[in-house]
C-alpha positions in Angstrom: 5.8 10.5 -2.3 5.9 13.7 0.2 3.1 14.9 2.3 4.6 18.4 3.1 7.9 18.5 1.1 10.7 21.3 1.8 12.7 22.6 -0.9 16.1 20.8 0.4 16.3 17.5 1.6 18.4 15.2 2.5 17.2 12.2 1.1 13.2 11.3 -0.5 11.5 9.4 0.4 12.4 5.8 -2.2 10.6 2.7 -0.8 7.6 4.0 -2.1 6.3 2.0 -5.2 7.0 5.3 -6.8 9.3 4.9 -10.4 12.9 7.2 -10.3 14.2 8.9 -13.2 17.3 10.8 -13.7 19.6 12.5 -15.8 23.0 12.2 -16.5 25.0 14.6 -14.7 25.4 18.0 -16.2 28.8 18.9 -17.3 28.0 22.6 -17.1 26.0 25.0 -15.5 22.0 24.7 -17.1 18.8 27.3 -16.7 15.7 25.0 -16.3 13.3 27.6 -17.0 9.5 27.1 -17.7 7.0 24.3 -16.5 7.6 20.3 -16.8 5.2 18.2 -18.9 4.6 15.0 -19.7 2.9 12.3 -21.3 2.5 9.2 -18.5 1.4 6.2 -20.3 -0.5 2.9 -18.1 -2.7 1.1 -16.6 -4.5 -0.1 -13.7 -6.5 -2.9 -12.3 -8.7 -0.1 -11.2 -11.1 2.7 -12.6 -9.2 5.2 -10.8 -5.8 6.4 -8.8 -4.1 9.7 -7.5 -0.8 10.3 -10.1 2.0 12.3 -8.3 5.2 13.4 -10.1 7.5 15.4 -8.5 11.2 16.9 -10.3 14.2 17.5 -8.3 17.4 18.8 -8.8 20.3 16.3 -7.4 22.4 17.7 -5.9 25.9 17.0 -6.2 26.6 17.4 -2.2 23.9 14.6 -2.7 20.6 16.3 -1.6 17.7 16.8 -2.7 15.8 20.5 -4.4 12.3 20.4 -5.2 11.8 21.8 -8.6 8.3 21.4 -9.1 5.7 18.6 -8.6 2.5 17.6 -10.4 -0.7 15.7 -8.1 -4.2 14.9 -10.4 -6.5 12.5 -10.1 -6.8 10.1 -13.4 -10.3 10.3 -13.9 -10.0 14.2 -14.1 -6.5 14.2 -15.9 -8.4 14.8 -19.6 -11.1 17.1 -18.3 -11.0 18.9 -14.6 -15.2 19.6 -15.1 -16.1 16.0 -16.0 -14.8 13.0 -14.1 -13.9 10.0 -16.7 -13.1 6.8 -15.5 -10.7 4.7 -16.5 -11.2 1.2 -17.5 -9.4 -1.7 -15.7 -6.6 -3.2 -17.6 -6.9 -0.7 -20.4 -3.7 1.4 -21.5 -4.6 5.5 -20.4 -2.3 8.8 -21.2 -1.9 11.4 -18.2 -1.7 14.3 -20.5 0.8 16.2 -17.0 0.5 20.0 -17.7 -0.1 23.3 -15.6 2.7 22.4 -13.5 4.2 25.4 -11.6 6.9 27.3 -13.3 10.1 27.3 -12.4 13.4 28.8 -13.0 16.8 28.1 -11.6 20.2 27.0 -12.3 20.8 23.4 -13.1 25.0 24.3 -11.3 27.6 21.9 -13.0 27.8 18.4 -10.9 23.9 18.2 -10.5 21.3 15.2 -12.5 17.4 16.2 -12.6 15.5 13.1 -11.2 11.9 12.5 -11.5 10.0 10.7 -9.2 6.6 9.4 -10.9 3.9 7.0 -8.6 0.4 6.7 -6.9 -0.4 9.1 -4.5 -1.5 6.8 -1.0 -0.4 8.9 2.2 -3.1 9.3 5.7 -2.7 12.9 4.9 -4.2 12.8 1.9 -8.0 11.8 1.3 -6.7 7.8 0.0 -8.6 6.7 -3.4 -9.4 2.9 -3.3 -10.3 2.8 -7.3 -13.6 1.8 -7.4 -14.7 4.7 -9.2 -17.5 5.5 -6.0 -17.5 9.3 -4.5 -13.9 9.0 -3.3 -15.2 10.7 0.0 -16.9 7.8 0.4 -15.1 5.1 -0.3 -13.7 2.3 2.3 -10.9 0.0 2.6 -13.7 -2.5 2.1 -14.7 -1.3 -1.3 -11.1 -1.5 -2.7 -11.0 -5.5 -3.1 -8.0 -5.9 -4.8 -4.5 -4.7 -4.3 -3.6 -1.5 -7.1 -1.3 -3.0 -9.1 0.5 -0.3 -11.4 1.8 -1.3 -15.4 4.0 2.0 -16.9 4.2 1.8 -20.3 7.7 3.3 -21.7 6.3 5.1 -24.1 5.4 7.8 -22.0 8.2 10.7 -21.9 8.7 14.3 -19.9 9.9 17.7 -21.4 11.7 20.1 -19.5 12.6 22.9 -20.3 16.2 23.5 -20.4 19.0 26.8 -21.8 22.2 25.2 -22.6 
C-alpha cells in the first residue's frame, strides 16, 4: 500500500501482495456520496496483522484517483479499546467502518478499484504478528513468513447514487 498517497497517481503499487478488485466500466456518470464499508473475511497464520484497504477511481485516462482508505490493526478492529488477538489459522472477520466520507462524480468510462492487503512498510510500525507489543517486536520474533487467506464471502458496500 502507498505510504504517502497523492490524490491522483499515474499508477499504484501492485506488487506488494495486495489484492485488486474492480467494477465494470461505468456507462454513465454516477455519484458516490458517503463512506464505504466492508466485511473482510480472512485467516492468517499469526496472532495479529495490519489490514489496509484503499478505494480508487480508475479514470478513463488510466490514472488513479484515491477516494478513501482504511487502516487498522486486526486485533483492535472489533473493539478499539481492547486488543483481541487472532487465533492463527482461524477464519476472522474485520468490520470496515468509519472510513472517510467522500462525495465525487464517477465519470462515464471510469471503474472503481479496491486494493486490500496487509500494511508492511518502513514508514509504518511493522506488525510481525507475534501478539507481543508491536513496538517491541523484532524480525527475530517473526518466525515463519505471514500467510494470509482471503475468503470470497467478504463484501464491500459503496454508496452510489444512480
